[in-house]
Every structure is written in C-alpha cells, then in structure tokens.
C-alpha positions as CSV (number, residue, x, y, z in Angstrom):
1,X,95.0,111.0,112.0
2,X,93.5,113.9,113.2
3,X,89.3,113.5,111.6
4,X,87.4,111.1,112.9
5,X,86.6,107.6,110.4
6,X,83.7,105.6,110.2
7,X,85.2,102.1,110.0
8,X,83.2,98.8,108.5
9,X,85.2,95.9,110.0
10,X,84.4,92.2,108.3
11,X,85.0,89.5,110.2
12,X,85.4,88.9,113.7
13,X,88.4,86.7,114.1
14,X,91.3,87.6,115.9
15,X,92.1,90.1,113.0
16,X,89.1,92.0,112.7
17,X,88.3,91.9,116.9
18,X,92.0,93.2,117.5
19,X,91.2,95.6,114.4
20,X,88.4,96.8,115.5
21,X,89.8,97.5,119.6
22,X,93.0,99.7,117.6
23,X,90.8,101.3,116.0
24,X,87.8,102.3,118.2
25,X,90.2,103.0,120.6
26,X,92.2,105.1,118.3
27,X,88.5,107.5,118.4
28,X,87.4,105.7,115.2
29,X,83.2,104.6,114.6
30,X,83.6,101.2,114.1
31,X,81.8,98.0,113.3
32,X,82.4,94.2,112.7
33,X,80.7,92.4,110.7
34,X,80.2,88.4,110.9
35,X,79.3,85.8,108.8
36,X,77.5,83.6,111.4
37,X,74.8,83.4,114.0
38,X,77.0,83.7,117.0
39,X,80.5,84.4,116.5
40,X,82.8,82.3,117.6
41,X,86.3,81.0,116.2
42,X,87.4,78.4,113.9
43,X,90.3,75.9,114.2
44,X,92.1,74.2,117.5
45,X,95.2,76.0,119.3
46,X,98.1,78.4,117.9
47,X,101.6,79.6,119.1
48,X,101.8,83.5,119.8
49,X,105.1,84.4,119.6
50,X,106.9,87.6,120.4
51,X,105.0,89.6,117.7
52,X,101.7,88.6,118.4
53,X,102.3,88.9,122.3
54,X,103.4,92.3,121.4
55,X,100.1,93.6,119.6
56,X,98.2,91.8,122.6
57,X,100.9,94.4,124.8
58,X,99.7,97.3,123.1
59,X,96.4,96.6,124.0
60,X,96.2,95.6,127.2
61,X,95.4,92.0,126.5
62,X,98.9,90.1,127.0
63,X,98.2,89.6,130.6
64,X,94.7,88.2,130.8
65,X,96.4,86.3,127.7
66,X,99.3,84.4,129.9
67,X,96.7,83.4,132.6
68,X,95.5,81.3,129.8
69,X,98.5,79.9,127.0
70,X,101.5,77.9,127.9
71,X,104.0,79.5,127.9
72,X,106.2,78.0,124.7
73,X,110.1,77.4,125.2
74,X,111.3,74.9,122.1
75,X,110.0,73.0,119.4
76,X,111.6,70.0,119.0
77,X,110.4,67.0,116.3
78,X,111.9,63.7,115.3
79,X,112.3,61.6,112.8
80,X,110.6,58.0,112.9
81,X,112.6,55.3,112.7
82,X,116.4,56.9,112.9
83,X,114.9,58.7,115.8
84,X,117.4,61.8,114.3
85,X,116.4,65.3,115.8
86,X,115.5,67.4,112.7
87,X,114.3,70.2,114.4
88,X,114.7,71.8,117.8
89,X,114.7,75.5,118.3
90,X,115.4,77.0,121.5
91,X,114.2,80.8,122.2
92,X,116.2,81.7,124.5
93,X,119.0,81.4,122.0
94,X,117.8,85.4,120.9
95,X,118.4,85.7,125.0
96,X,117.0,85.2,128.5
97,X,113.1,85.4,128.6
98,X,112.3,85.3,124.5
99,X,108.6,82.6,124.5
100,X,105.7,82.2,122.6
101,X,102.3,81.5,124.3
102,X,100.2,78.3,122.7
103,X,96.8,79.4,123.3
104,X,93.4,77.5,122.0
105,X,91.6,79.5,119.5
106,X,88.4,79.6,121.4
107,X,90.3,81.3,124.4
108,X,92.1,84.1,121.9
109,X,88.9,84.6,120.8
110,X,87.2,84.8,123.8
111,X,89.2,87.5,125.4
112,X,89.3,89.8,122.0
113,X,85.5,89.6,121.9
114,X,85.1,89.9,125.4
115,X,87.4,93.0,125.4
116,X,84.9,94.5,122.2
117,X,82.3,93.6,124.1
118,X,82.7,95.2,126.9
119,X,83.9,98.2,124.4
120,X,80.4,98.8,123.6
121,X,81.8,98.0,119.9
122,X,79.0,97.1,117.4
123,X,78.9,93.5,116.9
124,X,76.5,92.6,113.4
125,X,75.6,88.5,113.3
126,X,74.5,86.7,110.5
127,X,75.7,88.7,107.7
128,X,77.0,87.1,104.7
129,X,79.2,90.1,102.8
130,X,79.5,89.2,99.7
131,X,80.8,93.5,98.0
132,X,82.8,96.5,98.5
133,X,81.4,99.3,96.2
134,X,82.9,103.0,95.8
135,X,80.1,105.6,95.4
136,X,80.5,109.4,96.2
137,X,83.8,109.0,97.7
138,X,82.3,106.1,100.3
139,X,83.0,102.9,100.4
140,X,79.5,101.0,99.9
141,X,79.0,97.7,101.9
142,X,76.6,94.8,100.7
143,X,75.5,91.4,101.7
144,X,73.6,88.5,100.5
145,X,70.6,89.6,98.4
146,X,72.4,92.7,97.7
147,X,71.2,94.5,101.0
148,X,72.8,97.6,101.4
149,X,74.6,98.2,104.8
150,X,75.8,101.3,105.0
151,X,78.7,103.9,103.3
152,X,81.5,104.3,105.6
153,X,84.7,106.0,105.1
154,X,87.4,102.4,105.1
155,X,86.3,99.0,105.0
156,X,88.6,96.3,106.8
157,X,88.9,93.0,105.4
158,X,89.1,90.8,108.0
159,X,87.8,87.8,106.4
160,X,90.6,85.2,106.2
161,X,92.1,83.0,103.0
162,X,88.3,83.1,101.6
163,X,87.6,86.8,101.2
164,X,84.5,87.2,98.7
165,X,86.2,91.1,98.8
166,X,90.2,90.3,98.3
167,X,91.1,91.1,95.1
168,X,92.1,88.4,92.6
169,X,95.4,87.0,92.9
170,X,96.9,84.0,91.5
171,X,97.2,81.5,94.6
172,X,98.7,77.5,95.1
173,X,96.1,75.1,96.9
174,X,99.2,73.1,99.3
175,X,98.9,69.9,98.4
176,X,99.4,68.7,102.9
177,X,96.5,69.7,105.1
178,X,95.7,68.6,108.5
179,X,93.5,66.9,110.8
180,X,92.7,68.6,114.0
181,X,92.2,68.3,117.5
182,X,91.9,68.9,120.8
183,X,92.4,67.2,123.6
184,X,92.8,66.6,127.7
185,X,96.4,67.4,128.3
186,X,98.5,64.6,129.2
187,X,101.9,65.0,131.1
188,X,104.4,62.3,131.4
189,X,107.0,61.9,128.8
190,X,105.2,65.2,127.0
191,X,106.7,68.8,128.1
192,X,104.8,71.4,128.8
193,X,106.9,73.8,127.4
194,X,107.3,72.8,123.8
195,X,105.6,71.9,120.4
196,X,106.9,68.1,120.1
197,X,106.4,66.4,116.3
198,X,107.1,63.0,115.1
199,X,108.2,62.6,111.4
200,X,108.1,59.0,109.1
201,X,110.1,60.8,105.8
202,X,107.7,63.6,104.9
203,X,104.7,62.4,104.4
204,X,103.6,61.6,108.0
205,X,103.9,64.0,111.0
206,X,102.0,63.9,114.2
207,X,101.8,66.9,116.4
208,X,101.2,68.1,120.3
209,X,101.6,72.1,121.4
210,X,100.2,72.3,125.2
211,X,97.8,75.1,124.8
212,X,96.7,75.7,128.4
213,X,93.2,76.5,129.5
214,X,89.9,77.8,127.6
215,X,89.0,79.3,130.8
216,X,91.5,80.0,133.9
217,X,89.5,77.5,135.8
218,X,89.1,74.8,132.9
219,X,91.6,71.8,132.7
220,X,94.6,72.0,130.9
221,X,94.2,71.1,127.0
222,X,96.6,70.1,124.5
223,X,96.5,70.6,120.0
224,X,97.1,67.4,118.8
225,X,97.7,66.8,114.9
226,X,98.0,64.6,111.6
227,X,99.0,66.0,108.5
228,X,96.4,64.9,106.1
229,X,96.9,65.2,101.5
230,X,93.6,66.7,100.4
231,X,93.7,64.0,98.2
232,X,93.5,61.1,101.0
233,X,90.7,62.7,102.9
234,X,87.8,61.2,101.4
235,X,89.5,57.9,102.1
236,X,90.4,58.9,105.7
237,X,86.7,59.2,106.3
238,X,86.0,55.9,104.6
239,X,87.9,53.9,107.3
240,X,87.8,53.1,110.5
241,X,88.9,55.5,113.1
242,X,90.9,52.6,114.9
243,X,92.9,51.8,111.5
244,X,93.8,55.0,111.7
245,X,95.0,55.2,115.5
246,X,96.4,52.7,114.4
247,X,98.6,53.7,111.8
248,X,99.6,57.4,114.6
249,X,100.7,55.1,117.5
250,X,103.1,53.3,115.0
251,X,104.4,56.3,114.2
252,X,104.7,58.0,118.1
253,X,102.9,55.2,120.5
254,X,103.7,58.3,123.5
255,X,100.6,59.5,121.6
256,X,98.4,56.9,122.6
257,X,96.3,58.7,125.5
258,X,95.4,61.1,123.3
259,X,94.2,59.3,120.7
260,X,91.9,57.3,123.3
261,X,90.4,60.9,123.7
262,X,89.2,61.1,120.1
263,X,86.4,58.1,119.3
264,X,85.0,59.2,115.7
265,X,85.8,61.0,113.0
266,X,83.8,64.4,114.3
267,X,85.9,64.3,116.6
268,X,88.9,65.8,114.0
269,X,88.6,68.8,111.7
270,X,90.3,69.0,108.4
271,X,92.2,72.0,107.5
272,X,93.0,73.1,103.9
273,X,95.7,75.4,103.2
274,X,96.9,78.0,100.3
275,X,100.3,79.9,99.5
276,X,99.7,83.9,97.8
277,X,100.3,86.9,98.2
278,X,98.2,89.7,96.9
279,X,100.3,93.2,95.3
280,X,98.7,95.2,96.9
281,X,96.7,94.7,100.4
282,X,94.5,98.4,99.7
283,X,92.2,99.7,97.2
284,X,90.6,103.4,97.0
285,X,88.7,102.8,101.2
286,X,89.4,99.2,101.6
287,X,92.3,97.4,103.0
288,X,92.8,93.0,103.0
289,X,94.7,92.2,107.0
290,X,95.3,88.9,107.6
291,X,95.2,85.6,105.3
292,X,93.0,87.4,102.9
293,X,96.2,89.6,102.6
294,X,99.0,86.3,103.1
295,X,97.6,82.9,103.0
296,X,100.3,80.2,103.7
297,X,101.1,77.2,105.8
298,X,100.9,76.5,109.1
299,X,104.8,75.1,109.6
300,X,106.0,78.4,110.4
301,X,103.6,79.1,113.2
302,X,103.5,83.2,111.8
303,X,98.9,83.4,110.0
304,X,97.9,85.1,113.7
305,X,100.5,86.9,114.7
306,X,101.2,88.0,110.8
307,X,97.2,89.6,111.3
308,X,97.7,91.0,114.4
309,X,101.1,92.7,113.1
310,X,98.6,94.1,110.6
311,X,96.3,95.9,112.6
312,X,99.0,97.4,114.5
313,X,99.8,98.6,111.2
314,X,97.4,100.0,110.1
315,X,96.5,100.9,113.3
316,X,100.0,103.3,113.3
317,X,99.7,103.7,109.4
318,X,96.3,105.7,110.3
319,X,97.4,107.8,113.2
320,X,100.5,109.0,111.2
321,X,98.6,110.4,108.2
322,X,95.8,112.7,108.1
323,X,94.1,110.9,104.1
324,X,93.6,107.5,103.7
325,X,95.3,108.7,100.1
326,X,98.6,108.2,102.4
327,X,97.5,106.3,105.2
328,X,97.1,103.1,103.4
329,X,99.9,102.7,100.9
330,X,101.7,103.3,104.2
331,X,100.3,100.3,106.0
332,X,101.5,98.0,102.3
333,X,104.3,99.3,102.8
334,X,105.4,98.8,106.5
335,X,104.1,94.9,106.3
336,X,106.2,94.7,102.6
337,X,108.7,93.0,103.6
338,X,108.0,91.2,106.6
339,X,105.2,89.6,105.1
340,X,107.8,88.5,102.2
341,X,110.2,86.9,104.5
342,X,107.9,84.7,105.9
343,X,105.5,84.0,102.4
344,X,109.4,83.0,100.7
345,X,110.6,80.6,103.7
346,X,106.9,78.9,104.3
347,X,107.7,77.9,100.5
348,X,111.1,77.2,100.9
349,X,110.9,74.9,104.2
350,X,107.2,73.4,104.8
351,X,108.0,70.7,101.5
352,X,111.0,69.2,103.8
353,X,108.4,68.7,106.5
354,X,105.3,68.1,104.6
355,X,105.6,66.2,100.9
356,X,105.8,63.4,99.5
357,X,110.0,63.8,98.5
358,X,112.1,61.1,99.9
359,X,114.7,63.6,98.7
360,X,113.5,66.2,100.7
361,X,113.2,64.2,103.7
362,X,116.7,62.6,103.5
363,X,118.0,66.8,103.0
364,X,116.2,67.3,105.7
365,X,117.9,65.1,108.5
366,X,121.1,64.3,107.2
367,X,122.1,68.3,106.2
368,X,120.0,70.3,107.1
369,X,119.4,69.2,110.5
370,X,123.1,69.3,111.9
371,X,123.8,72.4,109.7
372,X,121.3,74.0,112.3
373,X,123.8,72.3,115.3
374,X,126.0,74.9,114.5
375,X,127.2,77.7,116.6
376,X,124.8,80.6,116.0
377,X,122.2,78.5,114.3
378,X,119.7,78.2,116.7
379,X,120.0,82.1,117.3
380,X,118.6,82.6,113.7
381,X,116.0,79.8,114.0
382,X,114.3,81.7,116.7
383,X,114.3,85.2,115.6
384,X,112.7,83.4,112.1
385,X,110.0,81.6,114.8
386,X,109.2,84.6,117.0
387,X,109.2,86.7,113.8
388,X,112.0,89.3,114.2
389,X,114.5,88.0,110.8
390,X,113.7,91.6,109.5
391,X,111.8,94.2,110.7
392,X,108.0,93.3,111.4
393,X,106.4,96.2,110.8
394,X,109.8,98.3,108.6
395,X,112.9,100.3,110.5
396,X,110.9,103.6,110.9
397,X,109.0,101.6,113.8
398,X,111.3,99.8,115.1
399,X,112.2,101.4,118.3
400,X,108.4,102.2,119.2
401,X,108.0,98.3,118.6
402,X,111.4,97.4,120.6
403,X,109.6,98.8,123.9
404,X,106.4,96.6,123.4
405,X,108.3,93.1,121.8
406,X,110.8,93.7,125.1
407,X,107.4,95.0,127.6
408,X,106.1,91.6,126.2
409,X,109.0,89.7,126.5
410,X,107.6,89.1,130.1
411,X,107.0,93.1,131.9
412,X,111.3,93.0,132.9
413,X,113.1,94.5,130.0
414,X,115.6,95.9,130.3
415,X,116.8,99.3,128.6
416,X,120.5,98.5,128.3
417,X,118.6,94.8,126.1
418,X,116.8,97.0,123.6
419,X,119.4,97.1,120.9
420,X,121.0,93.6,122.2
421,X,117.8,91.7,121.2
422,X,115.8,93.5,118.6
423,X,118.4,94.3,115.6
424,X,115.3,92.8,113.3
425,X,112.7,94.5,115.1
C-alpha cells in the first residue's frame, strides 16, 4: 500500500502485538488499545508450530523465542489402563530439523511487548472497547460510556473469542474445557522435547508440556493440564484439591512431582472453549484476526499460530493492494482454506480425545491409532499438526512463506529442499 494508514489495534495479546509490529514496520501509524490496567498474558503454555515460527521469523523474533522456549519434536499419548499408544506424531516425519517450540504465554508476550515498546508503538491500557461506527469514511472507535477514542482508517479486532466488535455468528460451546497450571519442570521419566498425554477413555485426559523458561535465566517450567467439563467445574471447586490429585494420580502416577506443586484450586486456571468461524472476517474498515475470527478446541495446538498467520496475511494483503476494499477481501481469501481445514479437523478429532463417548474412544484405540502407524501416515499427521497440510496463506504466497518456513526451521535451509518440504505451504 502506497499510503500510510491510521490503524487501531484492539487487544494486546499475541495477535494484537504481532499485528502492531508488522503494520508499524510497514509504515502505518498504529495504536494498541487493551482493557487491562497493565497488559499481560492470559493462559499457560502453548506450542508454536513451524507456521507460527515463520511469522516470528518475519518479525526477527524467532531467536528470542528459541532461547526461552523448549524445542518440541514429538506429541505422544497413551490410553490407560491398556497402555496403547494412541497419539504419536513426530515432526521428523516431514524431514530433518522440523520442530515446534513450546513456550509459556508470558514469555511470548514479553518478547512481543518489549519489542513493541522498543519501537515506540503506543499502547493505551484500561480501555474496554464497546463498538465501531463508520462515519464519513472513517472508523470511529468507542469505549465504555460511549467515550470516543478517535477516527481511524482501519480497526484490527484482536480481542479474542469474546470480542464485542466481531460480527454475530453461530457458535458451539464445547462441553470440555481444561484446567491449566504452570509448575516447575521435572525430568526423569518425562521427555524434554515432547508433549505427553494420558487418557482414560475420552473423558479423562492429563497432559505435560515442557515450556522452557519465562526469562533467560529463570528455572525451567512445564504446563500441566487436565480435561474438565464445564458442568463439573463447580463440583471440582467444592471438593478438596487432594481428592482431585488422587484422581490424576490414579490415571498417571508419574505426575506426582508436578501435582506436588499444585497446592490449592487457585493454582489452576479453568479455560472454556468455543467452536466457530466468522464467515466474513472483515467489513468496511474493520478486520478480525485470531480467535475472534475463528475459535476452536486447543487439541491441534493451532490458536496462537493461526493468529500469527492472520497478522502476516493482513500485512501482505495491505502491502499488495492500495485500497482497503481490495486488501481486506484479499486477506480473507488468503486464510480461507487453511482456517476451514483446521476448524473441520478440530471438530472431527476433538471428540476422540474429549467426550463422554465410549465408542469414539474404542475407535481411537483400536482403529485410528493403528492406522496412524501405516507408512506415510505419520508424515500426514505431522503436516496437519505443523499447520502445513494446505497453503497457510494461499498459493500466491506459497514461495514467499516457504522461505520463512525454512529459515524458521533452524536457519540451515538448503535451496534444493524447498519443494520437497513445502508442497502444502
């Protein structure tokens, strides 16, 4: 885009901060608005897939993330009590050196936030946004008590799944959420480069994810999580924490050192999840990115990665087109098939791992898991998890994104491997 835009970024999470950095560097005037008195992260650990790492590579932040996070090479899970392996995804199935990076949300936030501050991007805290109105060809942004915050050429909605700015859409509240806690990392039987999970049928699930350090000189940490239905949250809070620990210990005795660090209910955060996709993630001078445009279960680990890809797509769409009437539809087209694939895959796979269905658990253990061991199946699963099953930003940007993916892999990309490893990118 040849002209400079005035852009309001709504939300100071990974989506909002990465969008602010991309658009600021593209020469636009950017201001970030956040509802909290002091912006900060919400949640625990996450896995940055190769696609998310590619976006951070474009921002020049991959190395900082690598220094803080834990390199993830495998996703592994067993069913209890049979001890059948029902999840085993290895990034190396796509080729040597591919990997993910698990990181605490606080560490990722700090990297993005410090960079935004260093580049003097204004961040306005304690501002609870309420609406956008289009007047005289400008987007008027309002906060509580109808306080007018200014007129902008573009408003980027990065307020998450409960955004008040997103269009109304049909959504499904998923019955299972998760309890999350950050605990000191304990080695021993746990792999330092793997997400590990245990399942009893599909209604009990525990997971351990090494997430590196929140600061470069800080202690290593892990994220521990436990599936829990919304309907059972009140009962869980009314019972003793020791009763819950006994339930977890019965499923996975090796987690005892992690459980020892969880002393009270308040040590865990309960997260709820919705499933929806906004049919058109833009309107006149407003565009939606991240969870406010497409929210789903965290089973495939795509949330932050999808948001980072959204910001990259929006930046490139604005770069390619001089008018918002062309750029915003272009952004939506770039993300269309990738978003739909992962929304469909999440809807398909989540009930096999989080539901009350005994039948689906049986199918997972006796049919789906064995099929995943067939030749070529692990490569397909690895490409799905890594976010590279279909071109993440459309075919027109395939080569441009491929160079970022290879650089993000480990900085040792070889020209001849470009086609071999990025057919779907």
